[in-house]
Every structure is written in structure tokens, then in C-alpha cells.
DOMIRO-363430 format. One line per 5 residues: number of its first residue (from 1); for each residue z, y, x of N, C-alpha, C. Coordinates in steps of 0.001 Angstrom, whole numbers. Each point is the difference from the previous one (the first is absolute). Example, Ala and Ser with C-alpha at 12.3 -4.5 7.8 and 13.67 -1.06 7.14 Angstrom:
<rs>
1) 7800,-5690,13190,0,1190,-890,0,1200,900 ~ -720,1050,-350,60,1190,820,730,1090,-770 .
</rs>
This chain:
<rs>
1) -47361,-30902,-12062,1041,933,285,-388,1480,-96 ~ 777,723,-680,-244,1481,-231,583,721,1126 ~ -634,1222,205,428,813,1135,676,1301,-474 ~ 1046,461,657,629,1232,-373,255,977,1285 ~ -425,1170,-130,281,976,897,1275,787,-284 .
6) 1058,-220,796,1307,667,-305,121,1263,833 ~ 192,1152,-691,251,1165,763,1431,302,53 ~ 591,-54,1200,1517,68,259,47,857,1376 ~ -87,1402,-111,67,732,1222,1252,-292,882 ~ 1122,-35,-657,1325,-302,837,60,-1499,187 .
11) -847,-699,614,81,-1507,-4,825,-325,1278 ~ 513,-1393,-24,776,-541,1123,-907,216,1290 ~ 630,261,1182,1528,-81,245,681,1215,-416 ~ -558,967,-692,575,1268,-414,1106,-483,-991 ~ 1276,256,34,1041,-226,-984,-116,1084,-975 .
16) -701,-213,-1061,-45,1039,-1061,308,-835,-1250 ~ 599,562,-983,235,-637,-1183,-1194,-376,-979 ~ -898,911,149,-1290,-208,-818,-978,-996,508 ~ 362,-590,1050,-902,-1221,391,494,-1354,-273 ~ 1348,-56,-457,565,-1265,-120,-602,-895,-1144 .
21) -513,505,-1021,-664,-838,-1073,-1164,-808,670 ~ -745,680,837,-1191,-464,682,466,-1181,979 ~ 915,389,856,605,-948,1004,464,-1280,-602 ~ 672,95,-1173,484,-1171,-550,-976,-757,-840 ~ -1074,654,-498,-1042,-792,-727,-826,-688,957 .
26) -395,386,1255,-1015,-410,940,198,-1542,217 ~ 1147,-559,77,130,-1394,304,-384,-903,-1148 ~ -280,576,-1211,-116,-895,-1109,-1307,297,-817 ~ -768,972,482,-1401,410,-687,-1016,-1142,64 ~ 9,-524,1117,-1083,-995,206,274,-1199,-856 .
31) 1106,-343,-89,361,-1270,-925,-332,265,-1435 ~ -35,1404,-374,-92,369,-1322,-1663,565,-321 ~ -673,-237,1063,-1473,149,-79,-573,1311,488 ~ 743,752,857,-429,1321,333,38,127,1534 ~ -1123,240,757,-8,355,1271,202,1434,302 .
36) 878,370,801,243,1558,76,-317,524,1471 ~ -377,1340,-99,-161,781,1151,851,1260,-268 ~ 710,480,985,893,1146,-129,-563,1172,791 ~ -64,1187,-647,-445,1147,663,1254,888,113 ~ 316,351,1287,1239,796,309,-260,1109,981 .
41) 1004,747,229,-4,1083,955,699,-579,1333 ~ -605,216,999,585,-453,1244,1489,518,230 ~ 893,-819,530,1366,477,148,194,1298,724 ~ -817,213,953,40,1126,932,-329,1300,-779 ~ -773,-152,-1104,-360,1180,-921,968,253,-1042 .
46) 1112,-845,-217,1010,144,-1004,1091,851,688 ~ 197,1173,-558,1044,904,707,1402,-512,-276 ~ 817,-164,981,1337,-510,-71,22,-1543,-376 ~ -892,-692,270,-179,-1370,-294,1147,-847,715 ~ 771,-743,-795,944,-1038,532,-742,-1384,1 .
51) -10,-566,1217,-836,-1145,293,1006,-1104,-26 ~ -481,-1091,-674,771,-1295,27,-979,-1133,193 ~ -207,-448,1197,-1027,-1050,329,243,-1297,-883 ~ 1254,-359,-394,333,-1175,-711,-764,-4,-1319 ~ -281,1119,-598,-672,68,-1252,-1396,-767,24 .
56) -595,-19,1234,-1338,-480,46,97,-1616,188 ~ 1168,-406,101,214,-1537,5,137,-614,-1352 ~ 91,805,-1047,222,-450,-1342,-1229,-287,-965 ~ -1174,382,606,-1184,-477,-661,-1039,-499,861 ~ -959,-778,-505,-1011,-626,897,-632,818,945 .
61) -63,-426,1222,-530,698,1083,-1492,416,-1 ~ -723,-1110,-921,-1431,196,87,-469,854,-1218 ~ 877,715,-626,-311,1069,-1008,-601,1099,702 ~ -1197,367,-393,-618,1169,595,728,1434,-346 ~ 372,612,939,618,1415,-224,-751,977,782 .
66) -595,975,-737,-682,961,719,778,1479,50 ~ 201,321,1275,867,1195,133,-817,1095,506 ~ 24,1324,-740,-719,1071,224,925,1032,739 ~ -606,887,793,758,1182,670,-568,1120,-574 ~ 999,1022,-238,-353,1292,-461,417,1064,1002 .
71) 277,1196,-453,404,1084,790,1330,-343,517 ~ 419,183,1130,1400,-240,461,969,1209,-590 ~ 1096,-469,-492,985,1168,-422,472,798,1120 ~ -79,-603,1231,504,977,1132,-876,1213,39 ~ -1183,-98,-430,-985,1208,129,71,636,-1434 .
76) -7,-615,-1038,-122,899,-1219,1405,549,-523 ~ 1106,-526,543,1253,768,-292,106,1267,547 ~ -743,384,1034,-69,1358,446,-509,1039,-935 ~ -950,-542,-980,-388,914,-1051,723,-407,-1320 ~ 1095,-667,95,738,-301,-1261,-641,-1101,-898 .
81) -863,-864,520,-639,-1050,-723,540,-1326,355 ~ 764,-673,-940,574,-1287,417,-457,-1065,-1026 ~ -617,299,-1148,-309,-945,-884,-1021,-1111,469 ~ 544,-1305,-327,-815,-1189,612,-1380,-15,-678 ~ -133,384,-1271,-1321,-43,-518,-841,1111,486 .
86) 415,1161,231,-885,991,593,-418,-269,1366 ~ 917,-726,750,-424,-335,1375,-888,-1197,165 ~ 422,-995,-1085,-794,-1408,145,-868,-320,-1047 ~ 58,799,-1163,-704,-451,-1147,-1623,-140,236 ~ -514,879,775,-1299,-68,447,-486,-1396,669 .
91) 954,-380,903,-238,-1286,781,217,-1216,-962 ~ 818,40,-1048,109,-980,-860,-1194,-101,-849 ~ -451,1017,-504,-1224,-14,-876,-1268,-413,779 ~ -153,425,1144,-1194,-446,803,74,-1521,290 ~ 1320,-594,378,-38,-1343,249,-174,-743,-1253 .
96) 474,399,-1186,-97,-652,-1220,-1504,-82,-431 ~ -667,1261,254,-1420,75,-355,-791,-1113,830 ~ 319,-9,1280,-698,-1126,885,364,-1284,-384 ~ 1073,-381,-235,417,-1248,-429,-611,-520,-1394 ~ 77,887,-924,-692,-313,-1269,-1439,58,-95 .
101) -698,606,1011,-1476,-49,187,-336,-1283,603 ~ 740,-607,938,-341,-1167,605,388,-1316,-654 ~ 1126,124,-734,553,-1288,-573,208,182,-1442 ~ -197,-1173,-730,198,-109,-1280,1588,-99,-230 ~ 457,955,-678,1420,-206,-397,87,-16,-1616 .
106) 901,-743,-534,157,-129,-1544,834,1103,-517 ~ 973,540,906,1005,864,-472,518,908,1170 ~ 493,1210,-364,817,826,960,1363,151,-634 ~ 1101,-268,747,1268,339,-436,702,978,909 ~ 439,1142,-686,743,1056,667,1464,-177,-196 .
111) 670,-297,1070,1487,-209,-95,679,1104,944 ~ 320,1056,-432,534,929,890,535,1241,-751 ~ 900,738,533,459,1267,-553,-773,1195,603 ~ -942,-288,712,-988,1084,328,-1019,61,-1005 ~ 322,660,-1117,-725,57,-1194,-1414,511,150 .
116) -231,836,858,-1311,579,123,-1126,-1245,333 ~ 576,-1002,658,-926,-1098,325,-574,-630,-1327 ~ 774,88,-1151,-596,-444,-1318,-1367,580,-202 ~ -331,1299,384,-1080,593,-255,-1162,-574,577 ~ 201,-967,1018,-1256,-772,447,-376,-1205,-850 .
121) 728,-317,-1083,-369,-935,-979,-1245,424,-806 ~ 13,1051,-612,-1237,385,-815,-1166,191,982 ~ 223,478,1241,-1157,161,893,-697,-1320,269 ~ 895,-1042,251,-607,-1282,431,-446,-713,-1140 ~ 656,135,-1206,-654,-612,-1126,-1332,609,-326 .
126) -312,1292,176,-1231,588,-186,-1091,-536,1003 ~ 376,-4,1347,-801,-267,1015,-355,-1565,117 ~ 973,-794,-276,-52,-1371,244,137,-950,-1182 ~ 502,639,-1070,257,-902,-1242,1065,-829,65 ~ 1103,373,847,1068,-920,49,1053,665,-777 .
131) 716,-872,-881,1151,468,-749,1254,161,903 ~ 1050,756,-566,1079,244,898,1309,-63,-1000 ~ 976,-409,762,1419,-31,-591,927,949,708 ~ 824,870,-726,898,770,496,1501,-459,5 ~ 794,218,1015,1346,-531,110,915,1296,-203 .
136) 663,293,-969,797,996,-178,1427,-341,448 ~ 353,292,1178,1300,-233,592,963,1158,-284 ~ -516,1102,-167,616,1292,-553,-867,716,-932 ~ 435,928,-778,-989,739,-821,-777,929,986 ~ -1246,10,-527,-927,908,872,297,1510,-514 .
141) 28,135,-1334,450,1275,-595,1434,-127,-358 ~ 973,770,738,1309,-333,-17,721,1218,-597 ~ 617,-128,-1276,670,1105,-684,1579,63,302 ~ 345,-1023,796,1548,-207,199,590,1336,620 ~ -658,565,861,895,1081,649,-301,1335,-790 .
146) -955,150,-766,-32,1078,-862,914,-38,-1196 ~ 225,-1301,-546,778,-294,-1118,1513,28,405 ~ 237,-219,1282,1455,11,377,376,1110,847 ~ -937,958,301,195,1168,837,478,-480,1341 ~ -512,-1100,501,311,-407,1395,-994,371,901 .
151) 570,436,1291,-1087,272,1072,-749,-1191,295 ~ -1413,155,-108,-796,-1061,335,18,-337,1671 ~ -516,-1124,413,-196,-235,1506,-1041,988,445 ~ 247,466,1176,-1080,818,607,79,1462,-507 ~ 744,268,-920,110,1361,-467,-747,268,-1361 .
156) 313,1082,-635,-699,276,-1316,-1497,296,179 ~ -394,766,1017,-1442,344,286,-878,-1220,190 ~ 459,-718,1034,-781,-1395,209,15,-965,-1123 ~ 1050,43,-680,-52,-1015,-1182,-775,477,-1056 ~ 24,1394,-294,-866,668,-1084,-1490,-241,378 .
161) -394,144,1128,-1369,-250,379,-362,-1527,-254 ~ 798,-854,389,-331,-1451,-216,-155,-372,-1373 ~ 916,588,-809,33,-228,-1447,-1300,712,-736 ~ -316,1179,605,-1046,684,-562,-1243,-1012,191 ~ -332,-463,1239,-1230,-851,245,226,-1254,-902 .
166) 1196,-606,-84,194,-1226,-589,-420,-29,-1589 ~ 470,1079,-461,-508,178,-1589,-1352,280,-213 ~ -874,288,976,-1279,166,-79,-757,-1440,364 ~ 589,-645,827,-692,-1213,509,408,-1317,-800 ~ 1213,-22,-464,472,-1256,-476,-842,-515,-1339 .
171) -364,989,-932,-714,-564,-1150,-1404,-519,316 ~ -772,647,1007,-1268,-516,343,74,-1315,535 ~ 1062,-190,927,252,-1333,640,271,-1089,-1154 ~ 879,383,-757,403,-1051,-1089,-1103,-476,-860 ~ -949,1007,-349,-1067,-205,-974,-921,-1108,665 .
176) -101,-205,1250,-945,-879,507,777,-1274,697 ~ 1274,27,20,759,-1307,438,-126,-1180,-910 ~ -13,-1056,641,-99,-1194,-749,1220,-704,-400 ~ 1107,547,834,1390,-621,-276,958,994,739 ~ 1325,-107,-547,1028,752,534,1307,-889,-71 .
181) 496,-257,1267,1368,-577,76,1095,959,381 ~ 1238,-293,-346,1057,1105,353,1344,-804,259 ~ 833,661,792,1349,-627,99,906,352,-1111 ~ -355,832,-796,993,316,-1298,-696,-116,-1195 ~ 704,-464,-1038,-630,-153,-1336,-48,1452,-654 .
186) 666,975,566,-101,1424,-557,-1377,613,378 ~ -749,-455,910,-1109,749,457,-1160,-49,-1006 ~ -255,-1168,-808,-930,-61,-922,-43,980,-1129 ~ 1243,-66,-559,211,926,-1088,-24,1447,409 ~ 398,327,1388,-104,1354,261,-1478,491,213 .
191) -742,-936,483,-1504,327,150,-659,97,-1425 ~ 532,-794,-852,-756,244,-1351,550,1321,-734 ~ 1287,432,296,301,1219,-513,-815,1138,632 ~ -326,-152,1230,-701,1150,646,-1481,-12,-403 ~ -650,-1183,-218,-1373,-245,-384,-106,-884,-1158 .
196) -173,589,-1178,21,-719,-1325,-1089,-1092,107 ~ -1072,107,819,-1076,-873,51,453,-1310,955 ~ 1030,100,602,431,-1128,973,958,-853,-841 ~ -356,-1390,-29,946,-889,-762,1013,-588,1000 ~ 1286,201,-401,1101,-461,887,39,-1397,301 .
201) -738,-853,-928,-7,-1392,119,-949,-510,1241 ~ -714,1004,322,-893,-445,1273,866,-11,1326 ~ 1294,491,-78,672,-141,1218,928,-1183,32 ~ -154,-682,1086,802,-1221,169,1094,392,1028 ~ 1264,-338,-453,1119,297,691,338,-1184,1017 .
206) -221,189,1190,335,-1001,1013,988,593,1156 ~ 1193,-362,-46,1047,524,946,-510,-571,1344 ~ 384,467,1111,-103,-629,1264,626,-1292,166 ~ -537,-981,574,591,-1271,160,905,74,1204 ~ 691,-1068,185,930,-163,1087,-50,-1246,606 .
211) 343,-83,1349,-219,-1294,756,1156,-362,611 ~ 558,-1132,-354,1247,-496,751,-238,-199,1500 ~ -1130,-338,389,-441,-183,1370,253,1246,797 ~ -164,1192,-653,186,1333,625,1523,150,433 ~ 954,-503,-838,1298,193,365,407,-913,1173 .
216) -570,-1373,107,110,-859,908,-410,510,1380 ~ -1274,735,47,-498,664,1143,960,986,485 ~ 691,813,-1038,763,1064,356,1357,-377,640 ~ 490,-1313,-454,1129,-593,609,-163,-315,1463 ~ -1167,-443,265,-313,-433,1326,-521,1014,996 .
221) -21,1224,-507,-446,1003,896,832,1248,-150 ~ 1209,46,670,934,1081,-224,-590,1202,887 ~ 368,1242,-346,-557,1092,836,723,24,1282 ~ -660,638,1020,536,-84,1413,1240,907,13 ~ 136,1038,-767,1103,856,-87,268,138,-1486 .
226) 1023,-411,-625,420,40,-1294,411,1331,-385 ~ -408,500,-1072,379,1336,-718,1380,-317,-687 ~ 406,-1111,-130,1309,-511,-595,798,-854,823 ~ 1097,458,326,1029,-915,939,637,-1048,-731 ~ -829,-1018,-344,574,-1026,-908,1233,-799,603 .
231) 142,51,1417,986,-739,662,1330,632,131 ~ 14,1239,-651,1506,761,215,799,-425,-1109 ~ 985,624,-317,1005,-388,-959,-156,742,-1388 ~ -1248,552,-202,-146,712,-1125,-651,-812,-1098 ~ 35,525,-1355,-799,-856,-964,-1250,959,-305 .
236) -1113,-580,249,-1312,837,-37,-829,-236,-1315 ~ -143,1215,-601,-997,-30,-1270,-1187,538,457 ~ -1157,-591,-290,-1411,381,615,-920,338,-1263 ~ -777,848,187,-1122,438,-899,-1306,407,804 ~ -1012,-625,-153,-1304,288,794,-974,523,-1024 .
241) -770,1093,382,-1019,516,-841,176,1333,-233 ~ -976,586,-808,9,1367,-316,1131,504,-698 ~ 369,1269,212,1190,547,-604,-322,1527,-224 ~ -426,274,-1236,-562,1379,-342,978,687,-946 ~ -329,1148,-221,924,841,-1049,-9,-667,-1339 .
246) -780,-759,-294,176,-822,-1371,1056,-1021,-55 ~ 612,-186,1267,1027,-1018,52,1442,597,164 ~ -52,1309,-258,1363,721,115,1021,-400,-886 ~ -259,-522,-1138,985,-349,-1175,567,-1394,709 ~ -841,-948,263,491,-1282,556,933,157,1346 .
251) -489,889,925,704,212,1088,1254,654,-291 ~ 133,937,-973,1272,648,-254,1011,-893,-698 ~ -556,-917,-927,894,-931,-442,565,-939,997 ~ -798,-447,946,524,-789,1114,1101,634,755 ~ -303,1191,457,973,632,982,1193,452,-770 .
256) -98,454,-1230,1090,372,-785,1020,-1151,-326 ~ -648,-1150,-231,665,-1277,-208,881,-346,1316 ~ -847,118,1186,836,-338,1173,969,1069,296 ~ -43,1366,-355,1029,864,279,1000,-282,-746 ~ 32,-649,-1361,1114,-460,-716,725,-1312,664 .
261) -883,-752,545,584,-1103,756,817,400,1177 ~ -461,919,744,759,613,1098,1266,504,-419 ~ 187,637,-1093,1152,561,-574,1040,-1081,-448 ~ -615,-972,-550,973,-1037,-576,161,-1196,1051 ~ -856,-238,986,174,-1069,980,-329,491,1341 .
266) 725,1006,538,-642,670,1234,-238,-1116,1211 ~ 931,-671,242,-64,-914,1146,-1154,-980,-48 ~ -150,-532,-1226,-1052,-922,-383,-1399,659,146 ~ 29,1159,-740,-1344,750,-29,-480,445,1348 ~ 917,285,878,-153,473,1451,-1022,-964,698 .
271) -114,-1386,-361,-900,-857,642,-1305,81,-453 ~ -374,665,-1133,-1369,-41,-546,-905,1148,655 ~ -1109,-518,329,-1176,888,461,-1311,-114,-818 ~ -741,1041,-262,-1208,60,-741,-1054,323,781 ~ -1058,-890,49,-1219,327,961,-1277,143,-813 .
276) -771,949,143,-1083,317,-694,-1178,115,1003 ~ -990,-850,-134,-951,-167,1197,-1407,209,-621 ~ -887,934,577,-1391,122,-240,-200,840,-1255 ~ 801,1056,-249,241,685,-1235,-1193,1122,-152 ~ -670,413,957,-1004,1037,-99,-1291,-425,658 .
281) -1114,378,-714,-1264,-442,532,-637,969,1062 ~ 899,1221,278,-613,896,951,243,-624,1498 ~ -1008,176,773,223,-552,1321,981,871,888 ~ 604,-669,1116,898,775,902,-748,1124,554 ~ 597,1193,293,1410,247,-283,291,401,-1308 .
286) -985,-24,-939,215,573,-1416,894,-1038,-768 ~ 384,306,-1182,747,-891,-751,1324,497,-519 ~ 322,-320,-1197,1246,671,-653,860,-1016,-313 ~ 1320,24,310,1116,-909,-154,693,303,-1531 ~ -723,-476,-961,564,436,-1381,1234,-871,-258 .
291) 153,-1212,333,1217,-783,-211,1079,662,662 ~ -29,490,1222,1118,626,776,304,1376,-738 ~ -1052,637,-519,287,1329,-717,961,-260,-1156 ~ -338,-1034,-837,820,-295,-1330,1405,-481,604 ~ -116,-778,1049,1373,-477,580,925,1169,406 .
296) -685,1026,608,776,1160,503,559,831,-1108 ~ -848,120,-1162,358,621,-1206,1228,-567,-557 ~ 98,-1456,-123,1066,-749,-521,1113,-128,1004 ~ -39,375,1133,1059,-57,966,198,-1413,674 ~ -1048,-852,155,129,-1231,654,-1033,-258,982 .
301) -471,1138,629,-1086,-159,960,336,-808,1280 ~ 1434,77,357,493,-714,1086,-352,-1504,-115 ~ -140,-500,-1150,-334,-1364,-177,-1409,-501,-256 ~ -862,1032,185,-1407,-162,-260,-974,266,1193 ~ -879,-990,229,-990,387,1067,-1355,-148,-759 .
306) -1027,972,575,-1203,-274,-635,-1074,226,1102 ~ -772,-913,142,-1217,-8,920,-1219,396,-906 ~ -501,1180,13,-845,363,-986,-1516,-446,277 ~ -258,-327,1375,-1285,-386,349,-354,-1491,-278 ~ -1271,-358,-346,-354,-1161,-305,292,-880,1158 .
311) 216,-1352,-366,161,-1028,1058,-988,-1075,-304 ~ -282,-976,829,-902,-1080,-157,484,-860,-1225 ~ -907,-646,-764,214,-622,-1177,1036,-1105,59 ~ -159,-810,1015,969,-1108,309,1307,412,453 ~ 23,1044,738,1310,619,415,715,347,-1194 .
316) -581,719,-944,676,335,-1299,508,-1206,-710 ~ -816,-1034,-44,362,-1249,-755,1185,-643,725 ~ 26,-79,1300,1048,-449,709,1395,683,-320 ~ -23,1246,-101,1253,538,-416,462,-516,-1413 ~ -904,-282,-909,387,-486,-1515,704,-1312,288 .
321) -529,-948,942,519,-1331,119,1379,90,720 ~ 265,998,766,1316,69,872,995,739,-763 ~ -309,749,-855,986,1089,-637,1131,-841,-693 ~ 1141,581,16,1172,-470,-813,-222,160,-1393 ~ -766,1018,-391,-239,331,-1487,-1162,980,82 .
326) -852,-168,-1133,-1153,793,-134,115,886,-1169 ~ -739,1165,141,-80,1045,-1096,-1363,211,-403 ~ -351,-101,-1201,-1267,355,-567,208,1394,-474 ~ -676,978,477,209,1487,-490,-1236,326,-781 ~ 168,252,-1374,-1269,212,-815,-123,1338,-320 .
331) -1260,232,-562,-398,1438,-327,554,264,-1417 ~ -138,1379,-412,305,476,-1256,-1305,-21,-865 ~ -1148,-423,603,-1211,-238,-574,-18,-1437,-500 ~ -142,-196,-1354,79,-1339,-580,-1211,-935,466 ~ -1068,693,415,-1281,-632,298,-36,-405,1445 .
336) 1085,365,732,172,-390,1481,-253,-1631,116 ~ -743,-208,921,-378,-1505,227,1213,-851,289 ~ -60,-1172,-743,1247,-947,100,-324,-1019,1224 ~ -1173,114,580,-205,-1049,968,930,14,1327 ~ 475,1175,281,906,26,1138,1224,-795,-10 .
341) 326,-502,-1231,1308,-637,-181,-111,-1533,516 ~ -1209,-613,27,-135,-1368,214,490,-347,1345 ~ -292,613,1117,587,-455,1266,1517,138,-30 ~ 592,915,-655,1410,148,-124,503,-1385,-796 ~ -531,-372,-1020,298,-1116,-769,-139,-1443,904 .
346) -1177,-34,704,-167,-1238,676,867,-87,1244 ~ 589,1107,587,854,86,1100,1371,-647,-440 ~ 382,-64,-1259,1132,-636,-582,1330,489,675 ~ 83,1291,181,1085,719,560,795,645,-1356 ~ 1269,309,172,567,751,-1144,-886,1317,-364 .
351) -221,322,-1219,-931,1010,-379,593,865,-932 ~ -209,1385,248,364,1002,-958,-1397,683,-380 ~ -191,70,-1403,-1296,629,-388,255,1118,-926 ~ -372,1298,480,7,1082,-905,-1386,621,-266 ~ -447,-50,-1101,-1366,397,-420,-55,498,-1408 .
356) -1031,699,-314,-202,495,-1459,108,-1184,-873 ~ 587,305,-1139,467,-1196,-972,-1481,-497,-513 ~ -1096,647,18,-1261,-507,-452,-813,-642,1136 ~ 590,-27,1282,-761,-645,1115,65,-1456,-116 ~ -1085,-649,420,-53,-1447,-145,983,-703,1132 .
361) 521,784,850,841,-440,861,1358,-494,-700 ~ 419,566,-1012,1232,-245,-687,-185,-1379,-579 ~ -912,-422,-740,-1,-1427,-549,-211,-1062,1125 ~ -805,502,1062,-175,-967,1149,1264,-428,763 ~ 761,1053,246,1330,-280,516,991,-664,-910 .
366) 111,526,-1209,834,-678,-1018,-366,-1419,-143 ~ -1195,-198,-29,-590,-1501,-247,343,-920,1003 ~ 437,409,1175,575,-791,1132,1448,-75,-42 ~ 658,524,-1035,1413,-45,-195,750,866,787 ~ -637,1180,436,602,997,817,783,918,-914 .
371) 1242,-30,-50,800,899,-965,84,1420,443 ~ -219,157,1292,85,1430,554,-1314,690,31 ~ -553,-30,-1305,-1238,638,-275,185,1135,-1083 ~ -504,1170,425,475,1220,-828,-1297,839,-211 ~ -217,285,-1417,-1067,840,-406,471,1374,-329 .
376) -728,1136,274,385,1221,-324,-1239,896,-500 ~ 251,1157,-605,-1045,907,-439,572,1376,490 ~ -919,983,-249,406,1353,481,1265,535,-801 ~ 307,-547,-1213,1147,322,-641,1256,-850,352 ~ -59,-946,708,1130,-828,434,1099,729,636 .
381) 1264,-103,-423,1114,533,756,165,-742,1430 ~ -221,829,868,119,-464,1372,1382,-502,452 ~ 963,765,-491,1470,-300,102,326,-1420,-541 ~ -394,-180,-1142,330,-1272,-819,-680,-1196,591 ~ -1347,196,579,-654,-1014,510,593,-465,1452 .
386) 243,1191,650,753,-217,1386,1298,-685,-102 ~ 748,162,-1173,1346,-671,-67,-335,-1512,-348 ~ -1007,-199,-827,-214,-1472,-158,-631,-707,1357 ~ -808,630,809,-490,-571,1261,1306,-140,900 ~ 832,908,-64,1118,-140,1095,906,-1190,-381 .
391) 213,-215,-1436,792,-940,-549,-539,-1388,298 ~ -1362,-264,-226,-640,-1133,162,-594,-459,1397 ~ -604,927,647,-673,-207,1240,1071,146,1258 ~ 731,802,-136,1037,292,1187,1400,-763,-287 ~ 737,483,-1062,1258,-468,-185,88,-1455,-489 .
396) -955,-478,-866,-20,-1298,-354,-663,-992,906 ~ -535,529,936,-683,-885,1122,-1270,-440,-288 ~ -755,725,-818,-1367,-336,-328,-971,148,1198 ~ 433,753,930,-845,115,1260,246,-1206,949 ~ 848,-990,-273,348,-1238,710,-622,-1181,-593 .
401) -591,251,-1248,-427,-1306,-713,-1576,-153,227 ~ -461,-1090,649,-1298,-150,387,-882,-266,-1319 ~ -1197,511,-23,-1098,-186,-987,-400,-1365,56 ~ 556,-782,-852,-363,-1511,-48,-934,-339,-1303 ~ -816,984,-379,-772,-145,-1096,-1091,-1214,214 .
406) -592,-336,-999,-930,-1014,-17,-1497,586,335 ~ -366,-280,1288,-1195,629,472,-1210,-609,-610 ~ 108,-1164,-753,-1105,-772,-683,-413,1024,-1119 ~ 863,692,-623,-303,935,-1083,-838,1194,516 ~ -57,155,1239,-675,1112,589,-1556,-529,506 .
411) -148,-1269,-292,-1268,-637,537,-1193,770,-450 ~ -51,434,-1069,-1092,602,-624,-388,1325,800 ~ 886,441,646,-232,1325,837,-355,-217,1523 ~ -140,-1187,280,-429,-467,1437,-1428,489,175 ~ -309,304,1339,-1325,357,356,-1240,-905,-512 .
416) 227,-1224,-30,-1043,-868,-601,-202,254,-1496 ~ 991,153,-823,-95,190,-1243,-558,1277,-399 ~ 449,1052,776,-440,1355,-263,-1535,81,441 ~ -431,-668,1079,-1497,14,364,-763,-768,-1140 ~ 569,-1074,-578,-798,-515,-1155,-283,853,-1016 .
421) 935,904,-360,-93,1063,-1037,-1116,1044,536 ~ 133,276,1197,-947,980,591,-1505,-503,-80 ~ -157,-1454,289,-1245,-462,-186,-624,-113,-1307 ~ 858,-153,-1114,-303,114,-1181,-793,1226,-389 ~ 675,1181,646,-599,1339,-139,-1219,119,661 .
426) -77,-615,1115,-1176,-50,775,-1163,-663,-798 ~ 237,-1233,-420,-1020,-742,-805,-459,872,-1230 ~ 888,612,-726,-391,815,-1229,-768,1133,531 ~ 273,695,1025,-761,1124,377,-1385,-231,428 ~ -37,-1201,724,-1394,-376,565,-976,-381,-1069 .
431) 649,-513,-1145,-829,-542,-1098,-338,966,-1144 ~ 907,1063,-145,-121,843,-1111,-567,1528,385 ~ -320,664,-1018,-536,1413,97,1124,921,349 ~ -362,1225,397,1032,960,352,745,305,-1326 ~ 1139,891,245,831,289,-1123,-700,716,-1150 .
436) -935,836,442,-782,879,-1005,-1479,-8,529 ~ -954,-163,-798,-1419,-172,367,-349,1574,560 .
</rs>
């Protein structure tokens, strides 16, 4: 049995998107020949952490999870310091040093969007001879905001500094990595364009898996106080997850389509309500209601509610299972991860998908026979697409037609099959030399 140390700072019971690959893989790694230890940050050291105890019931209880504490954000915020890495990176490094000094590990796997943690890979390879694999869930060096002239999260100065350090650290880390996996097939070619010595073929694309049992747990655990009044006389459309400025096109199409529906069928349209839940990563009382902003601009804000703060994972899934209809709001970035669509597909509710035409979400939804699937680009006529959505989703009753696709066709995307692909990357990395000598 081989042993892997998994570095996942935002680990369960913290509800964070970047720990989901690890959580879903843990139940299957032993059967595939790998014993795992998880190195994480203690929940109380994660600023604004949303805690979901149910997450800890979804993987074996005897898996060793080591949680380290760093500087408390309650103290560091006074001097304007909130970064998890700056507060807790030293504690993660020391804990990893101690673990690797005492125990033989065959591999280290970094699965996080706290990219500075990747820099521990070369250190541990040099000190302990252990190879490492990187999980690119987002780009470390991110040109999207510069190329689209979009305001980055945290503001231009903070983002500039993060990218300044990323451009200096990424090549050194990649040169000694023994493997790279990513959620998007676009990341490998992007890395090769940036670093001609890096072969894009060394990146294995592995989307996040999905687990039907997660949806069953969600059905059995309704929130104590629901953000959506499902028992009233309205028709409830639900979206859960991040909603950033890169989703403005999809949101505008949706609300403009609904505005047309209001004009053509006012009494029927009046029953519709749109709910956006967990749309901003900022902790309370911070957070921006971007969906509401677009709805206000389109004149339909009275029909839209937005809870921008994160909610527990299974609460978010519960809303998907109870909704009258679901909305997948996609990014104008074609590399945006398609993994988020799987819970929507497995919920088997009426589904509207609005995403970049090159996004893998388009063929995934279309492959389930969902006709209300729409692709767009920056050059798309919003009015024309909104008219199409209005006609098919609203007026023709697409929002009332359950998704009855063949879930067997999605079996390759289940957690067990995605973990099998991940283990192939582990095996290759443990056996082979680094990318460059």
C-alpha cells in the first residue's frame, strides 16, 4: 500500500470548493492502493469559514487528518492581513516537515487554490526526496482579468501583488513537479505557451467527480430555516455557487429574457422567483450581490433574491433537489470549470444552462437531452439570445420539463471513476522522474 500526504488547507468540515476533490476521493483511495493522510488548516483559523459537519460523514472516519492553527484573523485583520497562507503557511510547512521526517510517504498531493502551498513541493522534494503532484483547480497565473479589463477579486493592487509572486514562483515549482492534474483541458496548453519547456501532455485533465449519495444526504437534511419559500404559490428557479463579474453576460441574458416574458405573459410571469445562493466568497458582513445588480439594471429585481454569503454544502444541494427549476450560470471564460454542472444534472430538475460556447458544460447538458442549453461568446447578441431563452424556457414551458436524461451516460464522471484517474496520476508520479531534471 502506497502512502500519499494530501495538502488541502480548506478541508472538511469547512465548506470550500477547493476541498471537494479530496473529500470525494478519500472513500476510494484505499481500494485503489493508496493510504492517505490529510494536512489541513483548523477550521477556526479559516476566516469566514462555513462549517458543515455532514461533510465529515462522507469519508472514512479512520483517515488521519492533521489540522494546524495559524495566526487568528481576528488579530491580523487589525493590520490589514487576511491571507490564509500568510497566517497559516508557516504552520503547514512545519507540520509537513515533521510528518515527512518521521514517516515514509510515496507522494505529496497539493489540492487547493491556495497556490502558495505549491511552493512546499520543491522544499519537501529536496529535503525528503518525495515527489509531488499539483492540482490546478484554477490558473495560478491568471490573465483573464487583464485581458478582459475586469476588476479582479480583492481589488487591483492585491491581485497585482498575487500575480507578481505567482509569475516568479510557478516555473520553479513546475520544474520539479512529478505530475499535474487540472479541472480544465485548457490549462495544459496555457502552461506550455507560458513556459516552452513545459509539455502540455504532462497535464491530466480530471474534472471533479460527483456523488449521487451527496444528493440523497441533502434530501434528508433540510435547512432549519430555508432561504427559499418552496411551499408558497411561486415558481422557484435556483442557482447555488459563485457569481462573479465574468457571469454578467449569462445573467443579462436570463433577466432580459424574463423581462420579455413579463411583457408578453404578465400574470404567468408574476409567479416566477429567482434565487441565487452563496454567490460571494467574502465573509459576512462583506459580499456583493452581483446577480441583484444585473437584475436591477434589467428592471426585474423585484423577482430576484440573492444570499451572497456561503451556506453549508448540503444545504446548497438541498435547494437544488427542491427547486422547481435550476439555472446553471456560466462564465464568459471558456476555461471555467465544468464540474459544477454535475449536481444540477443529477438533481434531475428542469435545467437552463447559459455558458460560454466552448465550455464543456454545453456538451454535458446537451448530451442529457436538455434542449434549453445555450452557448455564447463576447460577441453574442444578448437581445437575440434573450429572445430565444424567453421563447423556449419561459413561453414554451421548458422550465416545467424535468431533466430525464440518462444518468448512466454520466457514470464516467462519478467520484469513484474520477479517483481512478487520479490514482493513475499518483502511480505515474511516484514511479517517474520530475518534469525536468
